[in-house]
Backbone as CSV, one residue per row, in Angstrom:
resi,resn,N_x,N_y,N_z,CA_x,CA_y,CA_z,C_x,C_y,C_z
1,UNK,0.825,-1.183,0.000,0.000,0.000,0.000,0.874,1.253,0.000
2,UNK,1.999,1.214,0.682,2.897,2.376,0.718,3.373,2.726,-0.692
3,UNK,3.595,1.712,-1.525,4.030,1.953,-2.901,2.937,2.662,-3.689
4,UNK,1.695,2.234,-3.528,0.582,2.873,-4.234,0.393,4.315,-3.778
5,UNK,0.481,4.548,-2.488,0.323,5.907,-1.967,1.436,6.830,-2.463
6,UNK,2.650,6.303,-2.597,3.785,7.117,-3.043,3.768,7.358,-4.552
7,UNK,3.084,6.519,-5.302,3.042,6.646,-6.758,2.329,7.942,-7.144
8,UNK,2.981,8.829,-7.919,2.346,10.105,-8.285,1.120,9.944,-9.177
9,UNK,0.961,8.782,-9.806,-0.214,8.521,-10.640,-1.387,7.961,-9.846
10,UNK,-1.138,7.514,-8.637,-2.188,6.908,-7.808,-2.492,7.748,-6.569
11,UNK,-1.475,8.034,-5.792,-1.656,8.781,-4.560,-1.709,10.280,-4.794
12,UNK,-2.327,10.978,-3.866,-2.449,12.441,-3.936,-2.019,13.051,-2.615
13,UNK,-1.433,14.244,-2.693,-1.114,14.982,-1.483,-2.408,15.528,-0.897
14,UNK,-2.553,15.388,0.405,-3.728,15.890,1.111,-3.284,16.341,2.497
15,UNK,-4.222,16.891,3.249,-3.954,17.314,4.622,-5.083,16.816,5.511
16,UNK,-4.735,16.378,6.708,-5.704,15.845,7.667,-5.652,16.682,8.940
17,UNK,-6.827,16.897,9.531,-6.914,17.625,10.800,-7.924,16.921,11.700
18,UNK,-7.555,16.719,12.953,-8.465,16.114,13.924,-9.646,17.039,14.181
19,UNK,-10.785,16.456,14.517,-11.992,17.241,14.797,-11.765,18.219,15.941
20,UNK,-10.892,17.864,16.873,-10.615,18.733,18.019,-9.792,19.954,17.630
21,UNK,-9.292,19.983,16.405,-8.486,21.114,15.956,-7.017,20.758,15.912
22,UNK,-6.201,21.756,15.869,-4.764,21.541,15.774,-4.279,21.798,14.358
23,UNK,-3.012,21.537,14.156,-2.388,21.798,12.859,-2.817,20.768,11.822
24,UNK,-2.843,21.202,10.570,-3.080,20.286,9.454,-1.833,19.423,9.280
25,UNK,-2.026,18.129,9.094,-0.937,17.176,8.908,-0.892,16.736,7.450
26,UNK,0.266,16.807,6.790,0.341,16.324,5.414,0.216,14.799,5.378
27,UNK,-0.557,14.287,4.450,-0.747,12.849,4.256,-0.806,12.568,2.757
28,UNK,-0.619,11.321,2.394,-0.853,10.858,1.029,-2.132,10.042,1.070
29,UNK,-2.935,10.174,0.040,-4.237,9.504,0.025,-4.519,8.913,-1.352
30,UNK,-5.174,7.761,-1.354,-5.759,7.199,-2.566,-7.219,7.588,-2.520
31,UNK,-7.678,8.323,-3.525,-9.039,8.856,-3.516,-9.870,8.212,-4.608
32,UNK,-11.154,7.996,-4.304,-12.087,7.467,-5.297,-13.475,7.995,-4.982
33,UNK,-14.311,8.010,-6.000,-15.703,8.437,-5.834,-16.587,7.210,-6.010
34,UNK,-17.297,6.797,-4.965,-18.140,5.608,-5.071,-19.304,5.836,-6.027
35,UNK,-19.738,4.777,-6.649,-20.843,4.865,-7.614,-22.167,4.439,-7.005
36,UNK,-22.171,4.065,-5.737,-23.403,3.614,-5.091,-24.355,4.776,-4.884
37,UNK,-25.526,4.682,-5.441,-26.538,5.720,-5.268,-27.493,5.322,-4.159
38,UNK,-27.968,6.292,-3.429,-28.938,6.054,-2.377,-30.320,6.202,-3.002
39,UNK,-31.129,5.116,-3.026,-32.460,5.226,-3.630,-33.376,6.107,-2.799
40,UNK,-34.348,6.704,-3.455,-35.348,7.480,-2.759,-35.014,8.944,-2.588
41,UNK,-33.894,9.386,-3.117,-33.535,10.794,-2.991,-33.769,11.503,-4.321
42,UNK,-34.965,11.381,-4.836,-35.278,11.979,-6.131,-34.998,11.009,-7.257
43,UNK,-35.335,11.394,-8.462,-35.194,10.488,-9.590,-33.743,10.132,-9.887
44,UNK,-32.832,11.031,-9.599,-31.426,10.756,-9.879,-30.734,10.059,-8.713
45,UNK,-31.382,9.984,-7.557,-30.744,9.423,-6.376,-29.741,10.403,-5.804
46,UNK,-28.963,9.970,-4.836,-27.949,10.829,-4.242,-26.822,9.988,-3.709
47,UNK,-25.688,10.569,-3.534,-24.543,9.826,-3.021,-24.492,9.948,-1.500
48,UNK,-24.352,8.795,-0.842,-24.246,8.795,0.611,-22.889,9.355,1.042
49,UNK,-21.846,9.005,0.309,-20.488,9.459,0.587,-19.970,10.095,-0.696
50,UNK,-19.414,11.286,-0.606,-18.931,11.983,-1.804,-17.632,11.378,-2.318
51,UNK,-16.719,11.068,-1.405,-15.391,10.585,-1.770,-14.946,9.564,-0.732
52,UNK,-14.201,8.563,-1.179,-13.546,7.652,-0.256,-12.049,7.877,-0.362
53,UNK,-11.362,7.793,0.759,-9.915,7.959,0.783,-9.302,6.824,1.591
54,UNK,-8.170,6.335,1.127,-7.391,5.356,1.879,-6.102,6.032,2.298
55,UNK,-5.816,6.001,3.603,-4.622,6.640,4.166,-3.775,5.600,4.876
56,UNK,-2.469,5.800,4.858,-1.546,4.944,5.595,-1.634,5.343,7.066
57,UNK,-1.908,4.397,7.936,-2.083,4.692,9.357,-0.873,5.362,9.990
58,UNK,0.338,5.037,9.511,1.551,5.616,10.085,1.658,7.112,9.810
59,UNK,0.925,7.623,8.808,0.954,9.058,8.502,0.115,9.876,9.473
60,UNK,-0.749,9.224,10.242,-1.676,9.931,11.118,-1.184,9.908,12.559
61,UNK,-1.257,11.032,13.264,-0.821,11.053,14.655,-1.790,10.331,15.590
62,UNK,-3.012,10.094,15.153,-4.009,9.360,15.936,-4.990,8.701,14.972
63,UNK,-5.806,7.808,15.489,-6.791,7.142,14.645,-7.804,8.152,14.131
64,UNK,-8.144,8.058,12.848,-9.151,8.985,12.327,-10.522,8.681,12.916
65,UNK,-11.330,9.714,13.057,-12.669,9.586,13.640,-13.653,10.427,12.853
66,UNK,-14.908,10.120,13.039,-15.966,10.922,12.433,-15.814,12.372,12.900
67,UNK,-15.890,13.295,11.969,-15.749,14.706,12.288,-14.381,15.272,11.947
68,UNK,-13.362,14.404,11.803,-12.054,14.874,11.352,-12.203,15.452,9.952
69,UNK,-11.203,16.184,9.507,-11.255,16.808,8.185,-10.108,16.323,7.315
70,UNK,-10.372,16.209,6.023,-9.350,15.924,5.026,-9.482,16.992,3.958
71,UNK,-8.380,17.661,3.673,-8.385,18.715,2.661,-7.547,18.229,1.484
72,UNK,-8.143,18.311,0.301,-7.484,17.849,-0.919,-7.906,18.737,-2.078
73,UNK,-6.947,19.178,-2.866,-7.191,19.991,-4.066,-8.077,21.197,-3.765
74,UNK,-7.846,21.844,-2.617,-8.587,23.052,-2.274,-9.979,22.831,-1.719
75,UNK,-10.387,21.581,-1.538,-11.713,21.269,-1.003,-11.565,20.508,0.304
76,UNK,-12.394,20.847,1.289,-12.380,20.150,2.574,-13.515,19.143,2.629
77,UNK,-13.209,17.999,3.227,-14.178,16.928,3.408,-14.203,16.542,4.880
78,UNK,-15.385,16.221,5.375,-15.567,15.763,6.757,-15.610,14.235,6.756
79,UNK,-14.898,13.624,7.679,-14.907,12.168,7.804,-16.258,11.737,8.366
80,UNK,-16.957,10.905,7.628,-18.235,10.346,8.071,-18.075,8.916,8.553
81,UNK,-17.060,8.215,8.030,-16.829,6.824,8.378,-15.327,6.573,8.331
82,UNK,-14.792,5.887,9.320,-13.374,5.521,9.351,-13.274,4.044,9.698
83,UNK,-12.644,3.288,8.811,-12.575,1.838,8.979,-11.140,1.365,8.722
84,UNK,-10.517,0.696,9.712,-9.158,0.186,9.497,-9.194,-1.085,8.661
85,UNK,-8.060,-1.406,8.001,-7.967,-2.693,7.325,-7.768,-3.779,8.391
86,UNK,-7.713,-5.017,7.975,-7.631,-6.138,8.917,-6.402,-6.066,9.820
87,UNK,-5.316,-5.499,9.322,-4.089,-5.408,10.113,-3.908,-4.046,10.772
88,UNK,-4.787,-3.106,10.499,-4.689,-1.776,11.077,-3.602,-0.912,10.462
89,UNK,-3.160,-1.271,9.243,-2.092,-0.513,8.590,-2.621,0.664,7.789
90,UNK,-3.806,0.535,7.229,-4.412,1.614,6.456,-5.822,1.868,6.974
91,UNK,-6.325,3.042,6.653,-7.690,3.432,7.019,-8.453,3.812,5.769
92,UNK,-9.664,3.318,5.639,-10.556,3.752,4.565,-11.533,4.739,5.182
93,UNK,-11.587,5.928,4.602,-12.440,6.987,5.117,-13.568,7.278,4.130
94,UNK,-14.781,7.391,4.630,-15.900,7.888,3.844,-16.025,9.362,4.134
95,UNK,-15.993,10.192,3.094,-15.924,11.635,3.261,-17.118,12.333,2.651
96,UNK,-17.587,13.351,3.332,-18.656,14.219,2.826,-18.081,15.616,2.645
97,UNK,-18.405,16.231,1.549,-17.902,17.576,1.274,-18.470,18.563,2.302
98,UNK,-17.601,19.424,2.826,-18.080,20.453,3.741,-18.604,21.626,2.937
99,UNK,-19.347,22.500,3.582,-19.980,23.624,2.861,-19.030,24.615,2.309
């Protein structure tokens, strides 16, 4: 996973901040936009999560939690879901765009 995150064609520079505040921490992230639509939100549906990000756990000073922020390409996203992999080496985050 470290190789994928370091690859300039796969990983992206981003910044993470704990919900409690503090300094923004530089991180590398693999970003994707899920295609799962939530039924019942109008004829076009709606996305439950705007973006998913995978982060290397060693890049974070603490475990990510709901309410933390990830800033990428000038846009801030709020962590809605944080799930570690089976070994706890990476975290998959479900992100919602902030206003």
